[in-house]
C-alpha positions, -999 to +999 in steps of 0.1 A: +179+052-182+208+076-179+222+096-208+252+074-211+236+040-205+219+022-233+189+000-223+188-037-222+158-035-245+146-004-263+110-010-252+121-003-217+124+034-226+087+041-235+079+055-200+110+076-197+108+114-204+111+123-240+144+140-236+159+109-220+145+087-249+160+110-275+194+111-257+195+073-257+185+072-293+211+097-305+237+078-284+228+046-302+232+063-335+267+075-325+277+041-311+262+014-333+259-020-316+248-051-336+228-062-305+205-032-310+190-051-340+177-077-316+169-052-288+144-033-309+161-001-319+143+002-352+109-003-337+118+023-310+128+047-338+095+041-356+077+049-323+097+082-319+087+091-355+051+083-348+052+107-319+069+134-340+100+133-318+123+126-348+121+133-385+119+107-413+156+112-423+165+106-386+144+074-386+162+062-418+196+069-402+190+040-378+220+017-383+237+042-407+210+044-433+202+072-458+174+075-483+171+100-512+133+100-514+109+093-485+074+084-494+041+081-475+005+077-484-022+104-484-058+099-474-067+087-509-039+061-509-016+079-533+021+081-527+035+115-517+070+129-511+074+134-474+099+163-477+079+184-501+044+170-497+041+167-535+027+139-556+052+111-560+035+093-589+063+100-614+089+086-591+067+056-582+062+048-619+099+048-625+104+026-594+077+001-606+092-003-640+127-006-625+115-035-602+107-055-633+140-049-652+136-016-671+172-005-676+162+030-684+145+033-650+171+014-631+197+039-645+176+068-634+175+055-598+212+046-600+222+081-610+202+095-581+225+075-558+257+082-578+251+120-577+243+119-540+274+099-531+297+121-553+283+153-537+289+138-503+325+129-512+331+165-521+320+176-486+350+169-464+330+165-432+303+142-446+299+107-434+308+093-468+339+114-471+351+103-436+344+067-444+368+066-474+394+088-458+395+065-428+397+034-450+426+049-469+445+059-437+440+024-422+446+004-453+410-009-451+386-021-478+351-008-486+325-033-499+290-028-514+266-056-505+234-062-524+209-090-522+197-113-550+188-149-558+207-177-575+214-170-612+190-141-618+199-106-606+177-084-584+169-048-593+193-039-565+221-060-580+218-042-614+213-008-599+244-010-576+265-025-604+260+009-621+266+028-589+298+011-580+313+014-615+306+052-617+314+061-581+347+042-584+358+066-611+353+095-586+371+076-558+400+067-580+405+103-591+404+114-554+431+087-546+406+070-523+399+032-520+375+020-546+344+000-537+344-038-540+310-052-553+297-082-533+264-099-541+247-118-513+230-148-529+199-166-516+203-202-525+170-215-510+138-208-530+126-173-524+094-165-507+068-157-534+049-131-515+077-115-495+068-080-504+034-084-488+046-099-455+047-081-421+079-074-403+074-105-380+066-127-410+097-115-429+118-124-399+104-159-397+110-164-435+146-151-432+154-178-406+151-205-433+154-186-466+181-160-457+208-146-479+243-159-475+262-132-456+300-134-453+313-149-421+344-140-400+369-152-426+358-124-449+370-098-423+401-116-410+429-103-431+421-066-434+396-040-421+363-040-440+337-013-441+303-024-453+278-004-474+244-021-479+226-011-510+189-018-517+163-002-539+139+005-510+137+006-472+103-008-461+106-026-428+144-028-426+145-065-419+170-073-446+193-044-439+192-050-402+201-087-407+231-077-429+243-052-403+239-077-374+259-104-392+285-081-406+293-063-374+293-094-353+318-110-377+342-081-377+331-053-400+346-020-389+316+001-399+282-003-416+259+021-435+230+016-459+216+036-488+183+035-506+168+056-535+134+052-518+122+047-482+086+041-470+072+059-440+072+032-412+039+045-399+025+030-431+049+002-438+047-014-403+009-014-403+001-021-440+019-052-453+007-045-488+024-011-493+055-025-509+036-046-534+015-015-542+047+004-549+061-024-570+029-028-591+020+009-596+027+005-634+035-031-640+005-052-629+001-089-625-010-094-661+004-095-696-005-061-709+010-033-731+030-018-702+048-051-696+053-056-734+069-022-737+092-030-708+102-064-721+109-049-755+136-026-744+168-034-763+188-038-731+162-054-710+175-075-681+156-105-668+146-100-631+132-128-609+100-108-603+094-106-641+100-143-646+074-151-620+049-128-637+055-139-672+055-176-667+029-178-639-001-201-641-026-172-638-012-157-671-009-190-690-041-186-712-029-152-725+007-162-729+008-175-765-010-144-778+013-122-759+045-136-774+046-116-806+045-083-787+081-088-775+112-092-796+122-128-800+157-123-788+144-109-756+122-140-752+154-161-756+170-141-728+140-147-705+140-184-715+176-189-706+172-171-673+141-191-663+157-224-671+189-214-653+168-207-622+149-240-621+116-227-634+112-257-656+110-278-625+081-257-612+047-271-621+031-237-624+057-224-648+066-254-669+036-253-693+043-217-703+080-225-708+070-254-731+050-229-752+079-205-753+103-234-763+081-242-793+079-205-802+117-201-801+123-233-820+099-222-847+119-189-849+151-208-854+167-198-821+166-232-803+179-266-815+156-297-813+173-305-780+164-271-765+198-255-767+203-220-781+215-220-817+250-208-819+253-174-836 
């Protein structure tokens, strides 16, 4: 492979000299091609990292990515910050609560992203600064895409709602195009154990349960630059799919940003690492940690929390758990669950029946199951 010729498949480069491999890799970063998603560029980058030929930030930068915190596991199985080799437990605890809807913790992660982007906008030669200056000069639009499901938001949806609102203030004052917020819905039922799937298993699931990504009509009338926002980079399957579809359909550029990224040397061999991250504080049970989270005045129902609260495995403890959470918060959870077809799920319907009686006895539901008008 020559320095100015990208391979037909990135696996072809494994026997080439290291300097040739790196030259091709950096050329690919400078000339993003949607086909590189299918040609194995991310796996190639993970292999370069495993051989200590690139750094973790360089790995994350595949397909325009950037992450504010990169985590790995030590020999004891604890998460550590890769840049400082310090204990990452405080950040992981924040992340775990955020994944289940804690607004305090979602705001913490959101402000990490906000401060990073604003700092980059103040640096004239940064990638973020160039993006918005280019969009202004060409009359283009910049969109933020995040993934969710049906009528219940994901943590990423809520997090990047905050990011877009705050960063848009900065952009407006700089006379630059503001960001358009676009949520990518998944209409098909989500995969219950997605966080524990391998890269190959995620790709198979995505073929039949994928998010709805805008097609060519979205890009037809003006230039569009895509930013993909997610709460974590694990295998990259979702981000790479969004990049592939966006660039093929006419996006002028693509980049992604994450508060947290997981070392692929862990993530690609241990399919449980994301679930361990998610459940560091909030476990699969009705306990005091969950009650405290659900009791926050501005708690937002998240799909993951609905599954936990109304699951069959927690049904025996459900009635006794109800008084630990404010009744108005239960009403919010009830509305969200019914709006997302949980009443049609055999494993959830009995717990929802218990909650309906509880809310009716509290005077918040009519005999027909509708919310009492305030």
